[in-house]
N, C-alpha and C positions, 0 to 999 in steps of 0.2 A: 714730080715727074719720075718715071721709072728709068733706071739705067738698063742697059741691054741685058746685063747678067741677071738683074732682078726679074726681068720679064721671062728670061729663060728658066730661072728657078721656079717662078710661078707656073709656067707652062708645064714643067715636069711634074709639079705637085698636082696640077689639074689632071694630068694623064694617069697618074698612079692612084688617084683618090679612090677609084672604084675597082682597083686591081687587088684581088685577094692574095694573101700570102706574100705580099711584098711591102714590108714596112718602109715608110718614107723617112728613114733615118738620114742623118747628115752624110754618112758614108755612102748610102745607096743613091742619094741625090747627086753627090759628086761623081759617082760611077756613071750615072746616066748622062752627065754633062761633059764627059771626057771626049775630046775630038780624036785623039790618037793615044796609043800606048806610051808615046814619048812625052806627052804633056806633063807639066809639073803639077802633080796631084796636090802637093802641100800648098802651093800658091792658089790653086783652084779652090781648095777647101776653105782657105781664108776668105776668098771672094764670096763663096757660097754662104759662109757664116754671116758676113756683112749683109748680103742680100736677104737672108732669112730674117735678120733682125729688123731690117727696113720694112719687109713685108708684114712682120708681126706688129710693128708700131703703126703701120698704116691699116692694120686689121684686115689684110687679105688672107692671112693664114693664122693658124694658132698652133702652139706647141703642146703636145700631149706626151708627157714624160720625155722620151728621147726621140719621138717622131713629130713630124710636122704635117699639118692637114690643111688642104685648100678649103676655103670657106665660100659657101654660096651667099647670095645677097641676104637671104633670111638669116643665115648663120652669122653673117657679118653684123647684121642689125642686133642680134641677140648678144653677140660678143661685145659690141660697143657698149651695150647696156651693162653687161657683166663687168667689163674693164673700168667702167665709170664709177663703180661702187668702191667706196673707201673702206678699208679694213683696218681695225685697231690691232696693232702688232701684239698687244697683250693677249688678245684672243688666240693669236697664232701660238704664242709661247705657252699659254694654258693648254692648248690642244696637244702640243708636243709633250708637255709635262704629264697630262692625264694619260697619254698613251704609255709613256715610260713607267708610270706608277701602276696602272691597271694591268699592264702586260707583264708586270713583275720584272721588267728589265732593270729597273732601279727600284727594288723592293724596299718598302718602308719598315720592314720587320727584320729582326735578326734572332735566330734561335741559337742560344748559347750552348756550346758543346760541353760534354761531360756532365750534364745535369738532367739526363733522361729526356731531353727535348722539352722540359717543362718550363724553362725560362726563356721567354720570347720578349725581346725588347722592341719597341716601336719608336720610329723617328718621326719628327715633323718633317714633311717633305715640301720643298719650295722650288719653283722655277722662276728665275728672274725676280726673286723676292716676293712672289705670289704663292700663298699657301695652297697646297693640293689636297691635304687631308685634314683630319681633326687635329688642330694644333694645341695639344695638351700634354706633350711629352717633353722630356728634359734635353734631348739631343736632336740635332737637325741634319738633314741632307739638303744642301743648297745646289741646285742645278743652274748652270749659267749657259744660256743659249747664245748663238751667234748674234742675236738681236742686240744684246747689251755687252757682249764680250769686249768690244773695243773701248768700253767705258772704264775698264779696269786694267791694271798692270799685274804682272805675275806676282809681284811682292804683295799686292793687295789680297790676292787669294791666299798666299802663305800666312799673312797676318791674321786673316779671318779664321783660318783653320787652326792656328796656333792657340786660340782661346780654349781649345779642348771640347767645345760644344758643337762644332760644325764639321761636316764632311763636304768639301767643295768639289763638284764635278763640272768641269768645263768641257762642253760638247765640241765636236769638231767644227771648225769654221767652214761650213758648207752652205752656200746660199740656195742650193737646189731645193732642199726640203722646206726652207723658209718660203721660197716662191711658190712651191707646190701647195703648202698650207694656206698661203694667202689666196691662191686661185680657188682652192676648195671653199674657203670662207666666202669668197665673192659669189661662187655658184650657189652656195646655200642661201646667201642673202637674196640673190636674184629669184630663186625658186619660191621665196616667201612673198614676192611681189605679185600683184594681180596681172601685170602685163605679161608674165610668163605663161598665163593661161588665157590670153586675149583672143587667140585663134588656134585652129587645129595645128597649123604649121609650127607655131611657137611652142605649143604644148609638146609636139613631137621632139622639137629641138631641146626643150627643157628636160624632157625625159632622158634624152641621150646625154645631156650634160650631167644629169644626176648619176647615171651609170658611169660616165667618164670620171666624175668626182670620186666615186667609190674605188675605181681602179687606181686612180692617182693616189688616193689615201693609202691603199694597201701597199703600193710600190714605195711610197714615201716612208711608210713605217719600216719597211724592209731596209730602206736606205739608212734610216736613223739607227736601226739595230746594227747594221754592218759598220756604221761609223763609230759606234761606241768603243771599238778597239782603239780608236785614236783619241778618245777622251782622256783628259788629265784628271787625276784624283788627288786632292790635297787633304791630308789628315794630320792633325797635330803639327809636328815639325817635319813631316815627311811628305814627299811627292811620289805617288805611285805612277810612273811615267806611262805614256801611251805605248802601244805596240804589243802588249800582252793581253791575255784573256781578261775581259772587263769584269765578268762575274766574280772571278777569284780575287781580282784586285779590290772590288767593292766589299767582298766578304772580309778580306784582310783589313780594310779600312774600318769596317764596322767593329771587328774584334778589337782593334787597337784603341778605338775611342771608347768602347764599352769597358775594356780592361782599365783604361786610364781613369774613367769617371767612377765606375762601380768597382773600385779597387778593393773593397771589402767583400765582394761577392764570393771570393774564394774561401771565405770563412765557412761557408756552407759546405758540408761534406756529404750530406744526404738530403734528398728531396722527400718531403712528407705529404701525407694525405689526411683527409678527415678521419679515416679509420685509425691512423697512427695517433691522432689526438685522443681518440676514444680509448685506445689501448693504453696510452700513457696514464690517463686518468684512472683506468682500472688497475694500474700497477703491473700490467703485463710487460714482459721483456725489460724489467727494471734494471737500469744501469745507473751508475753515479753520474754526476754532472759532466765529468770528463769523458764524454763519449761522442755521439753524433753532434755535429754543429757546436762543439765546445766553445770556440772563440766567438761565434755569432751570439750564443746565449750570454756569454760574458759581456758583450757589447750592449745587449738589451738591458741586462741587469744594471750595468754602469749608467746607462741613460736614465733609467728609472731612479737610481740613487741620486744622480745630479738634479733631476727635476724635483725630487722630494726635498733635497737640501734647500731648494729655492722656494719651498712651500707651494709647489705647483701640483695640482692633481693630474695624474696621468691616466688617461683612458686607453683601452686597447686600440681605439681608433687613432689616438695620437701616436702610439707605437707603430701601428701599421703604416701611417703616413710617413713617419720619420724614417723607418727602415725600408720603406718601399722606394725611397728617393735616393739620389746620389749621397754618399758613396756606397750604399748597400744594394738596393734594388731587390730586396727579398719579396717573395710572394706572400699575400696575406695568410695562406694556409701554413706556410713554413713559420711565419712569425707567430701565429696562434699556437703552433706546436711547441715552439721554443718557450713561449710564455707558460704553457701548460707544464712543460718539463721543469722550468724553474720553480713553478708553484709546487709540483710534486716533490721536488728536491728541497723545498723549504727555503728558497731564496727570495721569493716574493709572496705577497698576500693578495688575494682577489676579493673585490667587493662588487656586488651587483645592486644598483640602486642604494648604495651606501650601507648595505647589509653584508657583513663578511661571509665569505664562503669558506667554511672549514674543510680541511682536507678529508676528514672523515665523511662529511656530507657529500663532497665531490665523488668520493669512492663509492658511496651508497647510491648516488644518482649521477653516474658519469655522463649519461646522455643529456641530462639537464644542463650540466656544466659545459658540455661540448657546445650546446646551442648558444650559450653566452659567448663562447670563443669564436664561433663561425657565423652566427646570425648577423646579417647586415644591420638589423634594427637594434641589436644588442651590444655591439662592440663599443658604442659611445657611452653606454651605461655601465660597462665593466671597467672598474677602476683598479689600477695596479699600484701597490705600495711595496717598498723594499722591506725585507725582514732585517731588522737591525741585528748585528752580531752581538751576542751576549758575552759578557766578560767571564773570566774564570771565577771571579768572586760571585757573580750572579749564578753560575752553574753550581758552585759549591753551596750557596745559600738555598737554591732550589732543592738540591739533594737533601740537605739537612732538614728543610721544611717537611718534605715528604716522609723522610725516615723518622724524625723525632716528633713532629706535630701530628701527622696523619697516621703514623705507625704503619707505613706501607713502603713499597720499594718502586723506584722508577724503572719502567721497562724500556731501557734505552741501550743502544749499541753504538759502534763507531760511525754508523751511517745515519743515525737518528738526527734529524734537523731540529733546530730550535723551535720551529713551528710545531713539529710533532711532539717535542718535549713539553711545550706549553699546553698542547691539547691533552696530553697524558696527565699533567699536573691538574688541569681544570677538571678532568673527569674524576680523578681520585679525590680532589677536594669536594666535588659535588657529592660523591658517595659518602664522604665523612659528614658533610652538612646534612644530608638526608638522614643519616643515622642519628645525628644529634637532634634533629627535629623529631624523629621517632621517639627518642629518649624523653624529650620534653613533653611528649603527649602522655607519658606515664605520670599520673597525678594521684594524690590521695583521694580526691574527689573532684568533681567538675570545677568547683570554686577554689580548691586548695592545691596549688602546685607544690611539688617537693622543694625543699631548700636546694640551692645550686642551680635552679631554673634560670635565674637572672644571669649567672656566670656562663651557663651554656648558651643562652640567648645572645649574650655579648660576643661570644666566639663565633656563633653562626653569622651574626651581623658582619663581623670583621672578615670572616672567610668568604662571605658572599661577594666581597669586592673582587676576589679572584675568580669566582664562578661566573659572575655576570660581566666581567670585562670583555669587551668585544675585540680589542686589539691584543693579540697574543704577546706582543713585545711588552705590554704593560704587566703581564703576569710576573715576569722576572723582576721588574722594577718594584712592583707592590711587595713581593716577597722580601726583597733586599731591604726595602725601606721599613718594613714592619716586622721583620723576623724576630727582633728582640721582644716586641709586644706579643707576638704569637707564642714565643717560648715562655714568657712570664705567665701568660694565660694558661698554657698547658701545664706549667709547673704548679700553678695554683690548683688546677683540677686534680693533679696527682696528690698534692699535699693534703687536700681535703677529701681525697678518696671519693670524689663525686661520681666518676665513671664506674667505680666499683659498686657504689651505692645503687646507681640506676640499673646496673646489670646488663646483660646481653640483649640487644635490641630485637634479636630474632627469637628470643625465648619469652613466651607470654607469662610464665611463672615469675612471681616477684622474687627479688633477691632476699637473702637472709637479713641484710641491713634494712631493706625496706620493710620487712616483716616486723622488725623491732620498732622501727619508726612508726609504722601504722598502728601497732598496738599501743604505743605511747600516746598517739593522737586520739585513739578511741578512749583511752583512759581519761585524757584531758577533756574530751567531749562529755563524758559522764560527769566529771567533776563540775564543768561549767554549767551543765544543765541543772545540777542540784546544789550549786555552791551557796545559794541563799538559805539552804536548810542544813548545811554542814557547818559544824562548829569545832570539829576535831582539828586542832592546830597542827598536829603531825601530818595529817592528810593534806591540809591546806599548804603547808611548806613543801611537801613532795610535789603537789600539782604545780606550784610556782616554778620549781626546778625543771620539771618536765617542759613547761611552757618555754623557758629560756633555751633549753636544748633544742626544741623543735624549731625555733627561730634561727638557730645557728647552722650554717651550711658546712661547717668543718666536721665531716662525719668521722674522721679519725678520732676526734675527741668526744663527740656527742654520742655516737652509737654505743660505746662501752658504758657511758653514764646512763643512757636511756635504758639499757638492758637491766642495770641494777635498780633504777628508779621504777621500772615497770613492776619488778618483784615487790618492792616496798609499797607501791601504790595498791597492788592487788591485795596484799596482806591487810593494810589499813582499811581499804574499801570493804573488804569482806567482813572486817570487824564491825564497821558501822552498819553494814547491811544486816549482819546477824543480830546486832543490838536492836535495830529497828524491827526486825522480824519477831524477836522475843517480846517486844512491847506489844506488837499487834496481836500476837498469839494470846498473850495474857488478857488483852482488852476483849478479844473475842470470847474467851472463856468466861470472863466476868459478866459480859452482856448476856451470854447464853444462860448462865446461872440465874441472873435477875429475871429473865423471861420465864424460865421454868418455875421459879418460885412463885411468880404472879399467876401462872397457870394453875399451880397447885392450890393457891389461896382462893381461887375463884370457884372451887368445888364443881368443876364442869363434869358433865356425864363422861363416862369412861371413853366412849368413842371420840367425843369432841376433845377430851383431854389429850388422847393419843395423837389426834390430827394436828392439834396446835403444837405439841412437842416436836412432832416429826417436821413440821414446817419450819420451826425455829432452828432445829438442828441442820436442816438442809441449807438454810440461808447462811448460817454462820460457818458451816463446813465449806461452802462455796467461797466465802471470803478468806477462809484459812488456806484454801487451795491456791487462790490468787496470790496470797502473801508468799507462799512457797515458790510459785512461779517467778514472782518479781525478785525474790532473794537469790534465785539461781540464774536470772537473766543477765546477758551481756549488753543489753540495750542501754543507751545513754540515759533513758528516762526511768530506769528500773528503781532507783532509790526514791525518786520523787513519787513514783506510782505506789511504792510500798508504803511510804509515810502517809500518802494520801488516802490509804485504806482506813485510817482512823476516822475520817469524816464519813466514809461509807458505813463503818461499823455503827457509829452514832446514829446515822440515818436509819439503818436497818433495825436498830434497837427501838427507836421511836416508832417505826412502822409496826413492829411486833407488839409493842405496848398498845398502840391504837387498835390493832386487830383484836387483841384480847378484850379490850374495852367494848369494841363493837359486838363481838360474839356474846360476851356476857350480857350486854344490853338486850340483844335480840332474844336470848334465851329467857331472860327475866320477863320481857314483854310477852313472850309466848306463854310463860307460866301464869302471868296475870290474866291473860285472856281465858285460859283454860279454867282458872279459878272462878271467874265471873260466870262462865258458861255453866259450871257445876252448881254454883249458887242459884242460878236461875232455874235450873232443872229441879233442884231440891224444893224450891218454893212452889213450883208447879205441881210437884208430887203431893205436897201438903194440901193444896187446894183440891186436888182430885179426891183425897180421902174424905173431905167434907161433902162433896157431891160425887157419889159413886157413878161411874160411867164404865161401860164395857170397853176395856182397852186391852191391847195385846200384852202378854206377859213381858216383863223387862228383866234382864239379867241383873242379879244382885252384885255382880263383879264390876267395879269401876277402876279405871286406869289411875294409878297414883300420880300426883303432881310432883314433878321434880323441881326442887327449889335450888336455883343457881344464884350465887351472890354476884350482884352487879359490881363491876370493877372499873374504876376510872383512874386515869393518871393525869396529874397536873404538874406543870413546872412551877417551882416556887415563885417565879416572876409573874405567873398568872394569878397567884394568890396575894402577892404584895404589889400593890398598884404604884407605890412610890418608887422612884429611881434609886433612892437611898434613904436610910434611916439616920436621922441626926439625934443622938441620945446624949443628953447632958445630965439627966437625973433619973431616978427610979420612976418618976411620974411619966416621963417620955417613953420609957421602956414599956410600962403598963399600957400606955395608949396604943403603941404599935402592936403589941401582942394581942390586945383586945380586938383590934381590927383584923389581925390574921386569924384569930379564933372565930370571929364572926364569919369570915369568908369560908373557912373550912367547914363550919357548921352548915352553912348554906349549901355547900357542895354535897355534904353527907345526907342531906334531905333527899337527894336524887340517886344515891348509890350506896351500896353496902360497904364497899372498900374504896378508899381514896388513897392513891399512891402519890406522894409528893416527891418529885425529883429535884434534887438540889444540884445535880451536875449531869 
């Protein structure tokens, strides 16, 4: 049942429903219900409030922000359907939180001052413990709405904020915007139902409710914004009380919690870019370590050292993750620049896919190295290792090694890092090794390396341990561990004058010592080629001494000896060559005399005699010329060839003898045929005289027949058929001689002259 004042209020709302420019607020309704100016307005206002609440519960009216509206029957039906809808307050809270976040009234980001606005921190934002954004950050903003505020005490907020990870914002305890959002959610839910579109009237009412919902939401959002001034903010051990500018209080809270957590952020003194990384790798604007971001770089180096001491591999991705988190919060680009700076300053070493990146390589290809430092797919493959500090002893050893072993100087100054020093040592060692390899390519011939080759090869092998080492720290360790060995090796080289023997690698001309050694080896080659024919004991002894010296790599001792032995060998060798030549020359003269004698004995015609003599002289003069060439030749086979001419002389002598026999035989045969022809002609002439016939006159002149003695040569072995004669008495001798005589007589039946050769 309505009370009279409720009916009056309902009547007033009905009257003003369609009156423009007269909002039906509580104050205007009270004004219309006053009976007189003396009536108690405050008491009437309380009565009107009660009446309005009753009417709203009974669904005769509805409240729209701060106005009240009379409902028609159709509107009452729709309102009953809307009010019957249950709303989850979590949706209401999320609606409030989303507005606060998206409108940046409570921004989840904070731009750190004094860092060129490059450092922006993001918070996880919650309302009533429900996440509003991507929850992947280290710090939180917790918004507490009136829906759950009563579940907590103030001390609970203080304790939550004191953990240093949360900013607590407690919104003003105002039910109005809670109720408004509930109503908005109910309207939105109703509009999704089919009954809101069941007839034209309901569609019109639903349309109006939708517009009403939008207006209510806008007004509610303004209400929330205005109420923020009364929100309490808890941060760390501090409470930033209500009553002052909310935005500045929130900025203060963010700065306090950022400074507390990212307490090492102030180590950064300069913000860097990708171009700064490239410039650092190129060596531009080179400063020492104590410049930009000094303390931050030291922190990174210390972290790498600690991880390395635990045998952990550290990738750039690990470093970026570690120093992107509390208490640092550095950006990946700044971290990459600091790693590049430490690398250039020789404090760390970089490896990509386990292959070390040398500083020289990085400077030659800075863009390639930059890609390793900033590429998202590369940072996990880029490993960082600390550069171990080298001791004073290792530095001294390294200097001694370069000075005394390599005979070079280290190009270092006070700013040179151990990494750069190691690279310089490796480069100089490689040059020394390359020179040594070039020296070893100097050989007497393809198969005969010079003495000292093994000692040089040993040094090259040992020094390659420095050249090929990938870890620059190991360069100093290897040198210190093996410096005594290197010094012993180098001392042996000097004692034996091996480098002096091999000469300058850049000069193609052989050294004086090599010239002496080469000559000795050529002399030994001559001897070895002919040693089976050499019986001169002096020459044999000299050759053996040369051989011993050639096998010895102590050139300080052997080269002076070889120089003297070369002279001795040359003298003795020339002696036996001359001796052999004299014998060959004598043999040639003897053979030529024998041949000329046989030609003369054969009574050849003058022209044939001259032809055969010329032929013999040409043959033996050619052999004599060869003998002269061999005697003057430096070839290793000269002596053998010279001695071998004896067989050639014998062969040519036999050929000449055979030629004389052949020519004499041919001429004798020719004379015989001419004699037969003449005899036949004489017989024919005698027959013609008995029977005269008319014939042509014939000249009385006839060509004389030249009589040439046939000449045959036989070796005694061809006339004596036995291999040997065994003579025990005179009878045996007579028997053998009779046989020899018989054989000679048989040969003489076919020749005028028989030459028997006994040797």
